[in-house]
DSSP file (Angstrom, degrees, kcal/mol; ACC not computed):
  #  RESIDUE AA STRUCTURE BP1 BP2  ACC     N-H-->O    O-->H-N    N-H-->O    O-->H-N    TCO  KAPPA ALPHA  PHI   PSI    X-CA   Y-CA   Z-CA
    1    1 A M              0   0    0      0, 0.0     2,-0.0     0, 0.0     5,-0.0   0.000 360.0 360.0 360.0 140.9   -8.9  -62.3   70.5
    2    2 A D     >  -     0   0    0      1,-0.1     4,-2.7     4,-0.0     5,-0.2  -0.328 360.0-130.2 -59.4 137.7   -7.8  -58.7   70.5
    3    3 A K  H  > S+     0   0    0      1,-0.2     4,-2.5     2,-0.2     5,-0.2   0.889 106.9  49.8 -60.3 -42.0   -8.8  -57.0   67.2
    4    4 A A  H  > S+     0   0    0      2,-0.2     4,-2.3     1,-0.2    -1,-0.2   0.912 112.6  47.2 -64.8 -42.2   -5.3  -55.6   66.6
    5    5 A L  H  > S+     0   0    0      2,-0.2     4,-2.7     1,-0.2    -2,-0.2   0.919 111.6  51.5 -63.7 -43.6   -3.7  -59.0   67.1
    6    6 A S  H  X S+     0   0    0     -4,-2.7     4,-2.3     1,-0.2    -2,-0.2   0.916 111.2  47.1 -59.8 -45.2   -6.3  -60.6   64.8
    7    7 A K  H  X S+     0   0    0     -4,-2.5     4,-2.4     2,-0.2    -1,-0.2   0.895 112.2  50.9 -63.9 -40.1   -5.6  -58.0   62.1
    8    8 A G  H  X S+     0   0    0     -4,-2.3     4,-2.2     2,-0.2    -2,-0.2   0.907 110.9  47.6 -64.5 -42.7   -1.8  -58.5   62.5
    9    9 A L  H  X S+     0   0    0     -4,-2.7     4,-2.5     2,-0.2    -2,-0.2   0.904 111.9  50.1 -65.4 -41.0   -2.1  -62.3   62.3
   10   10 A L  H  X S+     0   0    0     -4,-2.3     4,-2.5    -5,-0.2    -2,-0.2   0.912 110.2  50.5 -63.2 -42.5   -4.3  -62.0   59.2
   11   11 A K  H  X S+     0   0    0     -4,-2.4     4,-1.8     2,-0.2    -2,-0.2   0.921 111.9  47.6 -61.2 -44.6   -1.8  -59.7   57.5
   12   12 A T  H  X S+     0   0    0     -4,-2.2     4,-1.2     2,-0.2    -2,-0.2   0.920 112.2  49.2 -62.8 -45.1    1.1  -62.1   58.2
   13   13 A A  H  X>S+     0   0    0     -4,-2.5     4,-0.8     1,-0.2     5,-0.5   0.907 110.8  50.0 -62.6 -42.1   -0.9  -65.1   56.9
   14   14 A N  H  <5S+     0   0    0     -4,-2.5     3,-0.3     1,-0.2    -1,-0.2   0.829 108.2  53.4 -68.0 -31.5   -1.8  -63.3   53.7
   15   15 A Q  H  <5S+     0   0    0     -4,-1.8    -1,-0.2     1,-0.2    -2,-0.2   0.779 103.8  58.1 -71.3 -26.3    1.8  -62.2   53.1
   16   16 A S  H  <5S-     0   0    0     -4,-1.2    -1,-0.2    -3,-0.3    -2,-0.2   0.733  98.0-131.6 -79.5 -22.4    3.0  -65.8   53.4
   17   17 A G  T  X5S+     0   0    0     -4,-0.8     4,-2.1    -3,-0.3     5,-0.1   0.363  73.9 119.6  84.9  -6.9    0.9  -67.3   50.6
   18   18 A F  H  >< +     0   0    0     -5,-0.5     4,-2.5     1,-0.2     5,-0.2   0.890  68.3  53.9 -63.4 -41.3   -0.1  -70.1   53.0
   19   19 A P  H  > S+     0   0    0      0, 0.0     4,-2.3     0, 0.0    -1,-0.2   0.901 109.2  50.3 -59.8 -37.5   -3.8  -69.3   52.9
   20   20 A F  H  > S+     0   0    0      2,-0.2     4,-2.7     1,-0.2    -2,-0.2   0.929 109.4  51.2 -62.9 -44.5   -3.7  -69.6   49.1
   21   21 A Q  H  X S+     0   0    0     -4,-2.1     4,-2.5     1,-0.2    -1,-0.2   0.912 110.5  48.2 -58.5 -44.7   -1.9  -72.9   49.4
   22   22 A I  H  X S+     0   0    0     -4,-2.5     4,-2.7     1,-0.2    -1,-0.2   0.907 111.5  50.8 -63.6 -41.7   -4.5  -74.2   51.8
   23   23 A G  H  X S+     0   0    0     -4,-2.3     4,-2.3    -5,-0.2    -2,-0.2   0.905 110.5  48.4 -62.9 -42.5   -7.3  -73.0   49.4
   24   24 A V  H  X S+     0   0    0     -4,-2.7     4,-2.5     2,-0.2     5,-0.2   0.936 112.8  48.6 -63.0 -46.4   -5.7  -74.7   46.4
   25   25 A R  H  X S+     0   0    0     -4,-2.5     4,-2.7     1,-0.2     5,-0.2   0.938 112.1  48.3 -58.7 -47.7   -5.3  -78.0   48.4
   26   26 A N  H  X S+     0   0    0     -4,-2.7     4,-2.4     1,-0.2    -1,-0.2   0.892 112.1  48.9 -61.6 -39.9   -8.9  -77.9   49.6
   27   27 A E  H  X S+     0   0    0     -4,-2.3     4,-1.6     2,-0.2    -1,-0.2   0.902 111.6  49.0 -68.6 -40.3  -10.2  -77.2   46.1
   28   28 A I  H  < S+     0   0    0     -4,-2.5     4,-0.3     1,-0.2    -2,-0.2   0.940 114.5  45.6 -62.5 -46.3   -8.2  -80.1   44.6
   29   29 A E  H >< S+     0   0    0     -4,-2.7     3,-0.7     1,-0.2    -2,-0.2   0.875 111.9  51.9 -65.4 -36.7   -9.3  -82.5   47.3
   30   30 A R  H 3< S+     0   0    0     -4,-2.4    -1,-0.2     1,-0.2     3,-0.2   0.810 119.2  34.9 -68.8 -29.9  -13.0  -81.3   46.9
   31   31 A T  T >X S+     0   0    0     -4,-1.6     3,-1.9    -3,-0.2     4,-1.1   0.140  76.6 120.5-113.6  19.2  -13.0  -81.9   43.2
   32   32 A I  H <> S+     0   0    0     -3,-0.7     4,-2.8    -4,-0.3     3,-0.3   0.832  72.7  58.8 -55.4 -35.8  -10.7  -84.9   42.8
   33   33 A S  H 34 S+     0   0    0      1,-0.2    -1,-0.3    -3,-0.2    -2,-0.1   0.726 105.2  51.7 -68.7 -19.2  -13.5  -87.0   41.1
   34   34 A E  H <4 S+     0   0    0     -3,-1.9    -1,-0.2     3,-0.1    -2,-0.2   0.788 128.5  12.7 -85.4 -29.4  -13.8  -84.4   38.4
   35   35 A H  H  < S-     0   0    0     -4,-1.1    -2,-0.2    -3,-0.3    -3,-0.2   0.582  88.4-125.6-128.6 -16.3  -10.2  -84.2   37.3
   36   36 A G     <  +     0   0    0     -4,-2.8     2,-0.2    -5,-0.3    28,-0.2   0.461  62.3 133.0  84.1   0.1   -8.2  -87.1   38.9
   37   37 A W        -     0   0    0     -6,-0.2     2,-0.3    26,-0.1    -1,-0.3  -0.599  31.4-175.3 -84.6 148.3   -5.5  -85.0   40.6
   38   38 A D  E     -A   62   0A   0     24,-1.9    24,-2.7    -2,-0.2     2,-0.5  -0.995  28.0-117.7-141.9 146.3   -4.6  -85.7   44.2
   39   39 A I  E     +A   61   0A   0     -2,-0.3    22,-0.3    22,-0.2     3,-0.1  -0.725  30.9 172.7 -82.5 125.7   -2.3  -84.0   46.7
   40   40 A V  E     +     0   0A   0     20,-3.3     2,-0.3    -2,-0.5    21,-0.2   0.612  63.4   8.7-108.3 -17.7    0.5  -86.4   47.8
   41   41 A A  E     -A   60   0A   0     19,-1.4    19,-2.5     3,-0.0     2,-0.3  -0.987  53.9-160.5-160.0 153.0    2.6  -84.1   49.9
   42   42 A E  E    S+A   59   0A   0     -2,-0.3    17,-0.2    17,-0.2    16,-0.2  -0.986  80.1   5.3-133.6 145.7    2.8  -80.6   51.4
   43   43 A E  E    S-     0   0A   0     15,-1.8    15,-0.2    14,-0.4    -1,-0.1   0.899  83.4-177.3  49.3  45.3    5.8  -78.6   52.5
   44   44 A Y  E     -A   57   0A   0     13,-2.0    13,-2.9    -3,-0.1    -1,-0.2  -0.633  21.4-127.5 -79.7 122.3    8.0  -81.4   51.2
   45   45 A P  E     -A   56   0A   0      0, 0.0     2,-0.3     0, 0.0    11,-0.2  -0.407  29.7-179.7 -73.5 145.0   11.7  -80.8   51.9
   46   46 A W  E     -A   55   0A   0      9,-2.2     9,-1.9    -2,-0.1     2,-0.4  -0.981  11.9-167.3-139.6 153.0   14.2  -80.9   49.0
   47   47 A T  E     -A   54   0A   0     -2,-0.3     2,-0.4     7,-0.2     7,-0.2  -0.987  26.4-123.8-140.5 130.5   18.0  -80.4   48.8
   48   48 A H     >  -     0   0    0      5,-3.4     4,-1.8    -2,-0.4    -2,-0.0  -0.613  20.7-144.3 -73.2 124.6   20.0  -80.0   45.6
   49   49 A L  T  4 S+     0   0    0     -2,-0.4    -1,-0.2     2,-0.2     0, 0.0   0.825  92.5  30.3 -64.2 -33.5   22.7  -82.7   45.7
   50   50 A I  T  4 S+     0   0    0      1,-0.1    -1,-0.2     3,-0.0    -2,-0.0   0.917 128.0  34.8 -91.3 -51.7   25.4  -80.6   44.1
   51   51 A G  T  4 S-     0   0    0      2,-0.1    -2,-0.2     1,-0.1     3,-0.1   0.698  92.0-135.9 -80.4 -19.6   24.7  -77.1   45.2
   52   52 A G     <  +     0   0    0     -4,-1.8    -3,-0.1     1,-0.3    -1,-0.1   0.422  51.9 146.9  79.3  -3.2   23.4  -77.9   48.6
   53   53 A K        -     0   0    0     -6,-0.1    -5,-3.4     1,-0.0     2,-0.3  -0.341  25.4-174.5 -63.5 148.0   20.5  -75.4   48.2
   54   54 A S  E     +A   47   0A   0     -7,-0.2     2,-0.3    -3,-0.1    -7,-0.2  -0.930  17.6 135.7-142.8 167.3   17.3  -76.5   50.0
   55   55 A G  E     -A   46   0A   0     -9,-1.9    -9,-2.2    -2,-0.3     2,-0.4  -0.928  45.0 -80.3-178.7-159.9   13.7  -75.5   50.4
   56   56 A F  E     -A   45   0A   0     -2,-0.3     2,-0.6   -11,-0.2     3,-0.1  -0.992  22.2-133.5-133.9 139.0   10.2  -76.9   50.5
   57   57 A I  E     -A   44   0A   0    -13,-2.9   -13,-2.0    -2,-0.4   -14,-0.4  -0.824  19.4-150.4 -86.0 122.3    7.8  -77.8   47.8
   58   58 A D  E    S+     0   0A   0     12,-1.3   -15,-1.8    -2,-0.6     2,-0.4   0.964  75.2   2.8 -60.6 -54.9    4.4  -76.2   48.8
   59   59 A L  E     -AB  42  70A   0     11,-0.8    11,-1.4   -17,-0.2     2,-0.5  -0.996  58.6-162.3-136.3 139.4    2.2  -78.8   47.2
   60   60 A L  E     -AB  41  69A   0    -19,-2.5   -20,-3.3    -2,-0.4   -19,-1.4  -0.977  18.6-177.5-121.6 116.2    3.0  -82.0   45.3
   61   61 A A  E     -AB  39  68A   0      7,-1.6     7,-1.5    -2,-0.5     2,-0.3  -0.844   5.4-162.6-114.6 149.6    0.1  -83.3   43.2
   62   62 A E  E     -AB  38  67A   0    -24,-2.7   -24,-1.9    -2,-0.3     2,-0.3  -0.960   9.4-177.9-133.1 153.1   -0.1  -86.4   41.1
   63   63 A H        -     0   0    0      3,-2.3   -26,-0.1    -2,-0.3     3,-0.1  -0.803  52.4 -85.4-132.5 173.1   -2.3  -87.7   38.3
   64   64 A K  S    S+     0   0    0     -2,-0.3   -28,-0.0     1,-0.2   -27,-0.0   0.875 124.4   4.9 -52.2 -40.1   -2.2  -91.0   36.5
   65   65 A S  S    S+     0   0    0     -3,-0.0     2,-0.3     1,-0.0    -1,-0.2   0.282 120.7  70.5-131.8  12.7    0.4  -89.8   34.1
   66   66 A Y        -     0   0    0     -3,-0.1    -3,-2.3     2,-0.0     2,-0.4  -0.958  49.1-165.6-132.9 149.8    1.4  -86.3   35.2
   67   67 A I  E     -B   62   0A   0     -2,-0.3     2,-0.4    -5,-0.2    -5,-0.2  -0.999   9.9-171.3-130.8 134.4    3.3  -84.7   38.1
   68   68 A F  E     -B   61   0A   0     -7,-1.5    -7,-1.6    -2,-0.4     2,-0.4  -0.993   2.9-164.4-127.8 130.0    3.1  -81.0   38.9
   69   69 A L  E     -B   60   0A   0     -2,-0.4     2,-0.6    -9,-0.2    -9,-0.2  -0.930   6.5-162.1-113.4 136.8    5.3  -79.1   41.4
   70   70 A R  E      B   59   0A   0    -11,-1.4   -12,-1.3    -2,-0.4   -11,-0.8  -0.959 360.0 360.0-115.4 111.2    4.6  -75.7   42.8
   71   71 A L              0   0    0     -2,-0.6   -15,-0.2   -14,-0.2    -1,-0.1   0.428 360.0 360.0 -95.6 360.0    7.8  -74.2   44.4
């Protein structure tokens, strides 16, 4: 791959936050036996029923008694 193209793609990926999301997911999955959290969805679509606003939840993790959303 061309060096300039490679640098451009890396810059774009780093601006998006997606590499961070992948790293968080991988770390949660790698250490699930230590903390009990698991990823149940990624890029999960949502729409506000009244306002009509929509977007995606980056990661949805669950535990026996907790739910955490990162928007």
